[in-house]
Each structure stands twice: as structure tokens, then as C-alpha cells.
MARDREN-71192 format. One record per residue: z, x, y of N, C-alpha, C in turn. Coordinates in steps of 0.05 Angstrom, whole numbers, padded with zeros to 5 digits, always signed. Each point is the difference from the previous one (the first is absolute). Example, Ala and Ser with C-alpha at 12.3 -4.5 7.8 and 13.67 -1.06 7.14 Angstrom:
% residues 2
+00156+00264-00114+00000-00018+00024+00000+00018+00024-00014-00007+00021+00001+00016+00024+00014-00015+00022
This chain:
% residues 168
+00001+00015-00024+00004-00016+00023-00005+00020+00022-00018-00008+00022+00000+00018+00024+00009-00021+00025+00018+00010+00015+00016-00012+00023-00005+00018+00028-00015-00016+00016-00003+00016+00028+00020-00009+00018+00014+00019+00019+00021-00006+00013-00005+00009+00029+00001-00017+00021-00009+00005+00029+00019-00001+00014+00003+00011+00021+00021-00008+00025-00012+00002+00026+00014-00010+00017-00010+00002+00030-00029-00001+00009-00010-00022-00009-00029-00003+00006-00005-00015+00025+00023-00012+00015+00000-00005+00029-00027-00016+00005-00010-00016-00014-00022-00016+00006-00027+00012-00004-00001+00023-00012-00026+00013-00006-00004+00002-00032-00005-00023-00009-00003-00006-00029-00025+00006-00018-00021+00008+00017-00023+00009-00014+00002+00022-00018+00016+00022+00006+00002+00020-00018+00015-00008-00025+00018-00017+00001+00013-00014-00023-00020-00012-00021-00016-00019+00016-00019-00016-00014-00020+00020-00015-00010+00016+00015-00018+00023-00012+00013+00013-00025+00025+00008+00006+00017+00011-00029-00002-00017-00016+00012-00025-00002-00002-00020-00019-00025-00006-00014-00020+00002+00016-00025-00009-00011-00010+00026-00018+00006+00023+00012-00012+00025-00019+00019+00003-00021+00023-00001+00002+00020+00008-00024+00006-00028-00020-00005-00022+00007+00007-00020-00016+00023+00003-00013+00026-00003+00012+00025+00002-00012+00006-00024-00008+00022-00005-00018+00010-00024-00008+00019-00011+00014+00013+00012+00026+00020-00007+00015+00002+00016+00024+00004-00010+00023+00007+00011+00025+00026-00004+00004+00013+00019+00018+00023-00003+00015+00000+00007+00028+00006-00015+00017-00001+00005+00032+00027+00002+00009+00008+00025+00012+00026+00007+00009+00008-00009+00029-00015-00016+00013+00005-00013+00029-00017+00015+00019+00007-00013+00021-00015+00008+00027-00029-00003-00004-00007-00020-00006-00010-00023+00007-00004-00016-00028+00019-00012-00009-00001-00018-00025-00017-00022-00001-00014-00006+00024-00023-00016+00004-00027+00013-00011+00001+00027-00002-00023+00015-00009+00001-00005-00032+00019-00005-00014+00004-00004-00029-00011-00030-00004+00007-00017+00017-00012-00026-00004-00027+00001+00002-00014+00016+00015-00031+00001+00003-00011+00013-00023+00015+00021-00012-00010+00010-00028+00001-00023-00017+00022-00015-00002+00006-00023-00017-00026-00018-00001-00007-00006+00026-00024-00019+00006-00029+00011-00013+00001+00025+00003-00027+00012-00010+00000+00006-00030+00030+00004-00012-00006+00006-00025+00023-00020-00015-00005-00029-00001+00016-00020-00006+00014+00006-00028-00009+00009-00021+00010+00007-00025+00021+00021-00002-00001+00022+00022+00019+00018+00002+00028-00008+00003+00020+00010-00015+00028-00002+00008+00004+00016+00022+00011-00007+00023+00011+00019+00023+00025-00007+00007+00014+00020+00003+00031+00000+00006+00003+00010+00028+00016-00010+00020+00001+00010+00023+00029-00001+00010+00011+00017+00021+00022-00002+00015-00009+00000+00026+00024-00007+00017-00002-00004+00029+00010+00025+00011-00015+00009+00022+00004+00026+00014+00016-00007+00023-00001+00019+00020+00015-00005+00027-00021-00013+00017-00023-00002-00004-00020-00013+00015-00008-00025-00012+00014-00014-00019-00009-00025-00013+00022-00020+00004-00011-00022+00002+00024-00020+00011+00000-00023-00019-00016-00001-00025+00001-00024-00014+00025-00003-00015+00017-00019-00001+00025+00005-00014-00004-00010-00029-00025-00009-00008-00002-00003-00025-00008+00028-00018-00006+00021+00015-00007+00024-00013+00027+00017+00003+00013+00005-00030+00025+00017+00001-00002+00026+00013+00026+00007+00007+00003+00026+00010-00001+00023-00020+00007-00008-00027-00004+00017-00022+00000-00017-00024-00006+00014-00022-00005-00015-00023-00003+00021-00025+00007-00010-00026-00005+00012-00026-00021-00012-00006-00023+00017-00013-00021-00011-00010-00006+00013-00028-00014-00011-00016+00001+00009-00029-00030+00003-00009-00021+00011+00015-00023+00000-00016-00002+00021-00023-00012-00013-00024-00003+00015-00023+00024+00002-00012+00024-00014+00007+00027+00004-00008+00018+00020+00011-00012+00015+00020+00015+00020+00011+00014-00008+00028+00024+00001+00001+00017-00007+00024-00001+00016+00021-00013-00009+00024-00002+00015+00022+00012-00016+00027+00012+00018+00015+00014-00013+00021-00018+00006+00025-00007-00019+00018-00018+00004+00020+00012-00012+00027-00001+00017+00020+00012-00007+00025-00019+00011+00019+00000-00009+00029-00011+00015+00020+00012+00024+00011+00028-00002-00005+00015+00021+00008+00020+00000+00027-00012-00012+00017+00013-00002+00030+00031-00005-00002+00007-00020-00020+00027-00007-00002+00014+00021-00016-00009+00016-00013+00010+00019-00013+00002+00027+00015-00009+00003+00025-00003+00019+00020-00012+00024-00014-00024-00001-00010-00015+00020-00014-00013+00015+00025-00004+00025-00003-00007+00016+00022+00020+00011+00020+00026-00020+00004+00016+00012+00018+00021+00018-00014+00006-00011-00025+00019+00016-00016-00017+00013-00025-00008-00018-00021-00011+00011-00020-00005-00026-00013-00021+00001-00025-00002-00024-00018+00025-00005-00022+00022+00013+00007+00022-00002-00022+00008-00027-00002-00001-00019+00020+00013-00025-00005-00025-00016-00014-00025+00006+00000-00024-00015-00011+00008+00010-00033+00004+00026-00004+00005+00006-00030+00027-00007-00011+00021-00005+00017+00023-00012-00009-00004-00031-00010-00012-00012+00020-00006-00031-00004-00017-00004-00026-00020+00016-00008-00015+00001-00022+00013+00009-00022+00020+00016+00002+00014+00007-00021+00023-00021-00010+00007-00016+00019+00022-00022-00004-00016-00022-00011-00027-00002+00007-00017-00020-00015-00014+00004-00028+00009+00026-00006-00010+00014-00026-00029+00000-00003-00009+00013+00028-00030+00002+00000-00010+00026-00007-00022+00008-00012-00006+00023-00005-00015+00013+00025-00012-00015+00019-00015+00009+00025+00008-00017+00023-00003+00015+00024+00007-00020+00024-00027+00015+00016-00011-00024+00018-00016+00007+00019+00009-00013+00028-00010+00016+00020+00007-00009+00026-00021+00011+00023+00001-00011+00020-00022+00010+00021+00015+00004+00026-00007-00009+00021+00013+00001+00026-00005+00025+00014+00005+00028-00013-00005+00019+00018-00029+00015-00002-00017-00016-00012-00029+00009-00002-00011+00027-00007+00023+00012-00018-00006+00023-00010+00011-00002-00030-00025+00019-00013+00004-00002-00025+00026+00014-00013+00012-00009-00019+00022+00013-00015+00002-00007-00029+00006+00020-00014+00007-00007-00028+00018+00021-00011+00025-00009-00008+00021+00011-00010+00015-00011-00023+00021+00014-00017+00015-00014-00012+00031+00002+00010+00011-00022-00001+00029-00005+00016+00013-00020-00018+00026+00010-00009+00019-00017-00014-00010-00008-00027-00020+00016-00010-00016-00008-00027-00025-00020+00008-00005-00004+00021-00022-00018+00006-00023+00013+00015-00027-00002-00006-00021+00008+00015-00003-00017+00022+00002+00011+00026-00003-00014+00026-00022+00011+00011-00019-00020+00010-00023+00006+00012-00008-00016+00027-00007+00014+00019-00017-00012+00023-00026+00007-00002-00019-00020-00005-00027+00005-00001-00017+00006+00026+00019+00007+00019-00014+00003+00031-00012-00027+00012-00013+00004+00016-00016-00024+00013-00028-00001-00004-00012-00025-00010-00027-00002-00007-00018+00000+00029+00012-00003+00021-00015-00001+00027+00013+00015+00020+00023+00006+00002+00010+00015+00023+00020+00021-00011-00013+00021-00014+00018+00020-00012+00010+00021+00023+00025+00011-00006+00010+00020+00013+00006+00026-00016-00010+00021+00011+00002+00027-00018-00018-00001-00022-00018-00009-00001-00019-00001-00026-00020-00018+00003-00021-00004-00022-00021-00017+00002+00012-00029-00010-00021-00021+00010+00008-00028-00007+00005-00002-00032+00013-00010-00013+00007+00001-00029+00015-00027-00011+00000+00002-00027+00015-00021-00015+00005+00017-00027+00018-00019-00014+00006+00009-00032-00014-00017-00017-00002+00016-00025-00012-00011-00024+00018+00004-00021+00013-00020-00012+00019+00001-00023-00016-00004-00026+00005+00013-00022-00011-00007-00029+00019-00011-00010+00001-00018-00019+00024-00011-00015-00013-00004-00028+00013+00013-00023-00009-00003-00024+00022-00012-00020-00004-00014-00017+00021-00011-00019+00025-00003+00014+00002-00015+00020+00028-00008+00016+00010+00024+00012-00019+00016+00004+00020+00032+00012-00023+00008+00021+00011+00008+00026-00013+00012+00017-00005+00029-00007-00024+00008+00001-00012+00023-00011-00009+00022+00018-00011-00008+00025-00016+00013+00017+00003-00007+00028+00004+00011+00020+00000-00004+00029-00015+00018+00014-00020-00016+00017-00020+00022+00011+00000-00009+00030+00000+00013+00019+00000+00000+00027-00027+00006+00010-00017-00018+00008-00032+00003+00006-00004-00004+00026-00023+00010+00014-00009-00006+00024-00014-00031+00002-00011-00005+00021-00011-00031+00001-00025-00001-00016-00011+00024-00005-00024-00003-00016+00006+00004-00030+00024+00003-00010+00009+00001-00025+00003+00029-00013-00007+00021+00020+00004+00027-00012+00029+00009+00002+00004+00017-00025+00028+00002-00006+00013+00023+00020+00023-00005+00010+00017+00014+00016+00026+00014-00011+00010-00016-00020+00021+00005-00016-00001-00013-00026+00011+00013-00018+00002-00014-00032+00028+00007-00012+00011-00018-00011+00023+00002-00011+00004-00014-00029+00007+00013-00021+00002-00015-00025+00027-00006+00000+00007-00026-00008+00026-00011-00001+00016+00000-00025
């Protein structure tokens, strides 16, 4: 199973649509700052499961601030990160919440900077921003799940070219 993870699209959803069309994932996760962009992807690809959380620039109370999702049976904590103060201190609060929720992975956005590290026994990733990156190219994450286990996490640029690869 392939899952694409996007963050901080801020209304520029064409790069997301191109990536989904090119990669044909089984699911998409949007980490906020512009959750409405995820709805647009939903309209274009109506059969695709899309999970989303609300960012600091999203105001729809129907969209949760954080969630635990289970694509392919893998527990993943997702949040935008602004409430966990990512970037101001560290992503430690995100990894702690993921650990408490018994998640193997955690994804957040907000800083517009790619990051991937292991904290508290949890893989924590910021896929960067698909439209307004800081300190690197426009990017997103590609997660591979096999037999109920996350096996590979890749950070890629907006064209799908590999930037970083981690076997999980």
C-alpha cells in the first residue's frame, strides 16, 4: 500500500493533484494549512480515502486538530503541529502523543521544513511543504505499508524525485 502525505499546501493544490495522479496511491493524508485543498483532491479522486487535520490557517470545526489513522493497519498519529509548538521547541510533544496512542509513526507540518527522525521509539516526520517550502525544495512524503507494517518512508520533491529514504 502506498500513502502520500502532504502538508502546508496553502491553496496551491495543483502539485498535490499531479503527485496523486502520477503515483496512484491507495490513500492520502493532508496535515493542514489548507485542509480545503484535501477536499479538492477528494473531488478529483472520489474513490481515494483522504485523511486530514486542521492547521493554524484552517477554520472548519468539522476537521479535527489531530487524529490517529490506520492505513493498511498501521497506527499513525497526524497533526498540523502548531498546538504542539513544533519548531519552537522540538517535535517531542508530537512523538510523545504518538507514543501514548501506540502509533508507529507520527506526521506533522506547520514549519514547512522536511524532517525525519526517531523519537521515543516513534518515527516522526514533517514532509515539508508541497507549495511554500522553507530551507529546501517543495516536498511530500511517500509511505509504503506491507502486510500491516510500515516498511519504507521516502521524502520526495514535488516531481517525485527521491530526497531521503528510510527503511522502517
